[in-house]
C-alpha positions in Angstrom: -53.1 16.7 4.2 -53.0 13.3 6.0 -53.0 11.5 2.7 -50.0 13.6 1.6 -48.1 12.8 4.8 -49.0 9.1 4.4 -47.8 9.1 0.8 -44.5 10.7 1.8 -44.1 8.3 4.7 -44.7 5.3 2.4 -42.2 6.5 -0.1 -39.6 7.1 2.5 -40.3 3.6 4.0 -39.8 2.2 0.5 -36.5 4.0 0.1 -35.3 2.7 3.5 -36.3 -0.8 2.6 -34.5 -0.7 -0.7 -31.5 1.2 0.4 -29.6 -2.0 1.4 -31.1 -4.4 -1.1 -29.2 -5.9 -4.0 -31.1 -6.7 -7.2 -30.4 -7.9 -10.7 -30.6 -4.3 -11.9 -28.2 -2.8 -9.4 -25.8 -5.7 -8.8 -25.4 -8.1 -11.8 -22.7 -7.4 -14.4 -23.8 -6.4 -17.8 -21.9 -5.8 -21.0 -20.2 -2.4 -21.0 -19.6 -2.3 -17.2 -16.1 -1.1 -16.4 -14.3 -0.6 -13.1 -10.8 -0.9 -11.6 -9.3 -2.1 -8.3 -6.2 -1.4 -6.3 -4.4 -4.1 -4.3 -4.1 -3.6 -0.6 -2.0 -5.1 2.2 -3.6 -8.2 3.6 -1.7 -8.5 6.8 -3.8 -8.1 10.0 -6.9 -7.4 7.9 -10.1 -9.0 9.3 -13.6 -8.9 7.8 -15.2 -7.3 10.9 -18.6 -7.7 12.5 -21.7 -9.1 11.0 -25.3 -8.1 11.5 -27.1 -4.8 11.2 -25.5 -1.4 12.0 -21.9 -2.7 11.6 -19.0 -0.4 11.2 -16.2 -1.7 8.9 -13.2 0.7 9.2 -10.4 0.1 6.7 -9.6 3.8 6.4 -5.9 3.4 7.1 -5.2 0.3 5.0 -2.0 0.4 2.9 -2.9 0.6 -0.7 -0.6 -0.4 -3.6 -1.8 2.0 -6.3 0.7 0.6 -8.7 -1.1 -2.7 -8.7 -4.2 -2.0 -10.7 -6.7 -4.4 -12.4 -9.0 -2.8 -14.9 -12.1 -4.9 -15.4 -14.4 -4.9 -18.4 -17.7 -6.8 -18.9 -18.7 -8.0 -22.4 -21.2 -10.3 -24.0 -19.9 -13.8 -23.8 -18.8 -15.5 -27.0 -17.1 -18.5 -25.5 -19.2 -21.6 -26.3 -18.0 -23.4 -23.1 -20.1 -21.0 -21.1 -23.8 -19.8 -21.4 -24.7 -17.6 -24.4 -26.2 -15.1 -23.8 -24.1 -14.4 -20.7 -21.4 -12.0 -19.5 -17.6 -12.4 -19.5 -15.9 -10.2 -16.9 -12.1 -9.9 -16.6 -9.0 -7.9 -16.5 -6.8 -10.1 -18.7 -7.0 -13.3 -20.8 -5.8 -15.2 -17.7 -8.4 -13.6 -15.4 -11.8 -14.2 -16.8 -15.1 -15.1 -15.1 -18.4 -16.0 -16.6 -21.9 -15.1 -15.3 -25.5 -15.3 -16.2 -28.2 -13.4 -14.2 -32.0 -13.3 -13.9 -34.5 -11.4 -11.8 -34.0 -14.1 -9.1 -30.3 -14.9 -9.0 -26.8 -14.4 -10.3 -24.9 -17.6 -11.3 -21.2 -18.1 -11.7 -20.3 -20.5 -14.5 -16.6 -20.7 -14.0 -13.4 -19.1 -15.4 -9.8 -18.7 -14.2 -8.7 -19.2 -10.6 -5.0 -18.5 -9.7 -3.9 -19.3 -6.2 -0.2 -18.4 -5.5 1.6 -19.9 -8.6 -1.1 -22.5 -9.5 -3.4 -21.4 -12.3 -6.5 -23.4 -13.1 -9.6 -23.1 -15.3 -13.1 -24.3 -14.4 -16.1 -24.9 -16.6 -19.3 -25.5 -14.6 -22.1 -27.7 -15.9 -24.0 -26.9 -12.7 -23.4 -23.3 -11.7 -22.7 -21.7 -8.3 -25.4 -19.3 -7.2 -23.6 -16.3 -5.8 -26.6 -14.0 -5.2 -30.3 -14.5 -4.6 -32.4 -11.5 -5.6 -33.7 -9.4 -3.9 -30.8 -9.8 -1.5 -30.8 -8.0 1.8 -29.6 -8.7 5.3 -29.7 -12.5 6.1 -30.7 -13.5 2.5 -29.0 -16.8 1.7 -28.5 -19.2 -1.2 -26.8 -22.5 -1.7 -26.0 -24.7 -4.7 -24.4 -28.0 -5.6 -21.8 -27.5 -8.3 -19.9 -29.6 -10.8 -18.0 -29.5 -14.1 -14.6 -29.9 -15.6 -11.2 -28.6 -14.5 -7.9 -27.9 -16.3 -4.5 -27.2 -14.6 -2.2 -26.2 -17.4 1.0 -25.9 -15.4 0.6 -29.5 -14.4 -0.8 -30.6 -17.8 -3.8 -32.0 -16.0 -7.5 -32.2 -16.8 -10.4 -33.8 -15.0 -13.8 -33.2 -13.3 -15.0 -31.7 -10.1 -17.9 -31.6 -7.7 -18.6 -29.1 -5.0 -21.0 -26.7 -3.4 -21.4 -22.9 -3.0 -23.0 -20.7 -0.4 -23.9 -17.0 -0.2 -25.2 -14.9 2.6 -25.7 -11.1 3.0 -24.4 -11.2 6.6 -24.1 -7.5 7.4 -25.2 -4.0 6.7 -23.8 -0.7 7.9 -21.0 1.8 7.3 -17.8 1.2 5.4 -14.7 3.4 5.8 -12.0 3.2 3.1 -9.3 5.7 2.1 -11.6 7.3 -0.5 -14.3 8.1 2.1 -17.2 6.8 4.2 -20.0 4.9 2.6 -23.4 4.3 4.3 -26.1 1.7 3.4 -23.4 -0.9 2.6 -24.3 -4.6 2.3 -21.6 -7.2 3.0 -22.0 -10.4 0.9 -20.0 -13.5 1.9 -19.6 -16.2 -0.7 -17.9 -19.6 -0.2 -17.0 -22.3 -2.6 -15.6 -25.8 -2.0 -14.4 -27.7 -5.1 -13.2 -31.3 -5.0 -11.5 -32.3 -8.3 -10.0 -35.4 -9.8 -7.3 -35.3 -12.5 -4.9 -37.9 -13.9 -2.4 -37.4 -11.1 -5.0 -37.8 -8.3 -7.5 -35.7 -6.4 -7.3 -32.2 -5.0 -9.5 -29.4 -3.7 -10.1 -25.7 -3.8 -11.7 -23.7 -1.0 -12.5 -20.0 -1.5 -14.2 -17.4 0.6 -15.0 -13.8 -0.3 -16.2 -10.9 1.8 -17.6 -8.2 -0.6 -18.8 -4.8 0.6 -21.3 -3.2 -1.7 -22.8 0.3 -1.8 -26.2 -0.1 -3.4 -26.1 1.6 -6.8 -22.4 0.8 -7.4 -22.1 -2.7 -9.0 -18.5 -3.3 -8.2 -17.5 -4.1 -4.6 -16.0 -1.1 -2.8 -13.8 -3.5 -0.8 -13.1 -7.2 -1.0 -11.2 -9.8 1.1 -10.5 -13.1 -0.5 -9.0 -16.2 1.1 -8.3 -19.3 -1.0 -6.5 -22.6 -0.7 -5.7 -25.1 -3.4 -4.4 -28.7 -2.7 -3.0 -30.0 -6.0 -1.4 -33.4 -6.8 2.5 -33.1 -6.7 2.2 -29.3 -6.2 1.1 -29.5 -2.6 -0.9 -26.9 -0.7 -0.9 -23.1 -1.6 -2.9 -20.5 0.3 -3.4 -16.8 -0.3 -5.3 -13.8 1.0 -6.0 -10.9 -1.3 -7.4 -7.6 -0.4 -8.6 -5.0 -3.0 -10.5 -1.8 -3.0 -12.3 0.1 -5.7 -10.2 2.6 -7.6 -12.1 5.9 -7.7 -13.6 6.7 -11.1 -12.0 9.7 -12.6 -14.3 11.4 -15.0 -12.3 14.5 -15.4 -13.5 18.1 -15.5 -13.5 18.7 -19.2 -16.8 19.7 -20.6 -16.8 17.1 -23.3 -15.6 13.6 -24.1 -17.5 13.6 -27.3 -18.0 17.1 -28.8 -20.5 15.8 -31.3 -23.2 15.4 -28.5 -25.0 18.7 -28.0 -26.0 18.9 -24.3 -27.4 21.8 -22.3 -26.7 21.8 -18.6 -28.3 24.6 -16.6 -28.5 26.4 -14.2 -24.9 25.7 -13.1 -24.2 26.3 -10.2 -27.5 25.4 -8.7 -29.0 24.7 -5.3 -32.2 23.0 -6.4 -32.6 21.6 -10.0 -30.1 21.1 -12.8 -31.6 20.5 -16.2 -29.9 18.2 -18.8 -31.3 18.6 -22.3 -30.1 17.0 -25.5 -31.7 16.2 -28.9 -29.6 13.0 -29.2 -31.6 9.8 -29.4 -28.4 7.9 -28.2 -28.2 9.5 -24.8 -29.6 7.1 -22.2 -28.5 8.0 -18.6 -26.8 10.7 -16.5 -24.4 9.4 -13.8 -23.3 11.8 -11.1 -20.1 11.3 -9.1 -18.6 13.1 -6.2 -15.0 14.2 -6.2 -13.8 10.9 -4.7 -15.3 9.0 -7.6 -18.2 7.6 -5.7 -21.4 7.2 -7.7 -24.0 9.5 -6.1 -26.9 9.1 -8.5 -27.9 7.6 -11.8 -31.0 8.9 -13.7 -32.5 8.1 -17.0 -33.0 10.7 -19.7 -36.6 10.8 -20.9 -37.0 12.2 -24.4 -33.6 13.7 -24.0 -34.5 15.5 -20.8 -33.7 15.2 -17.1 -34.5 17.4 -14.1 -31.9 16.5 -11.5 -32.8 17.4 -8.0 -29.6 18.5 -6.2 -31.3 20.1 -3.2 -30.1 17.3 -0.8 -26.5 17.3 -2.2 -23.7 18.7 -0.1 -22.3 21.9 -1.4 -19.4 21.2 -3.7 -18.2 20.0 -7.1 -19.7 17.0 -8.9 -18.8 15.2 -12.1 -21.4 14.0 -14.6 -21.2 11.4 -17.3 -23.8 10.9 -20.1 -23.9 7.3 -21.3 -25.5 5.9 -24.4 -27.6 2.9 -25.2 -24.5 0.7 -25.4 -23.2 2.1 -22.1 -20.6 4.1 -23.9 -19.5 7.6 -22.5 -21.0 10.3 -24.7 -20.1 13.4 -22.7 -18.6 14.3 -19.3 -18.4 17.5 -17.4 -18.9 19.2 -14.0 -21.7 20.8 -12.0 -21.4 22.8 -8.9 -23.9 22.6 -6.1 -24.1 25.8 -4.0 -26.5 26.3 -1.1 
């Protein structure tokens, strides 16, 4: 009996240890990832406290739901950036390029628009924006450099700079869609000094990203940025965004060609997912706010999902395939 208790304690300790730790698997963008953000008012918004046990309350922030950016990650095919690598963006003018490993996530450049000044950066020495495993107080720094283009000024040149990242806080995040525990705040900074034909300039940028482990996209982001450009002068902006809830719908099927059995439904303990499809890879469970609750792999087309700790209510499921495409969606009800 003591061994059983010890095993349970060790497992729980491991869960506690990993609950607020970012890794390549749960944080780095991969081809097929999709998410969306709403823009929020930035006036009077401050990042809040650092350290363990912080409470970040943005529950009453004004959200502009008409200003939506839909992001998609895809395999990079731009030879100016690492191949294989990942291109992430919401439009041709808003692209970023990344490459990850088990130990870090590197940013290789892309588009930066501050106020009305749009620029494009290609890094030959990347910024390190995460060091894995990343938990409270984990830091990383890097010296950066590369080339810059400012199309509106018809300027090109080179740049040098540095980047820094720290997981400076853990705690609870409150946003209009709900309260999220086990949140990690990651603060990234970049300083870029560039030289173009008209002279020299600089870009400084700082991000506060609030992550719920298991959801790759930041739930909430505050970005401050300043560009000093020849002739154009100084432009500064603060942008605040929050994750748009994922709406999976309540229809039983997105792709009726996938045969899937889900039972018992409702359930208070176990829900079985069974399919004969070799394409089905994972089952994702969301609550009614769109928050990702759990992600489990199908093994030989089968999954026993333990819902005994779920709060009574309606949940949405999505079955995704090997290419991260949605194969089927539906709903389950947990009743205790």
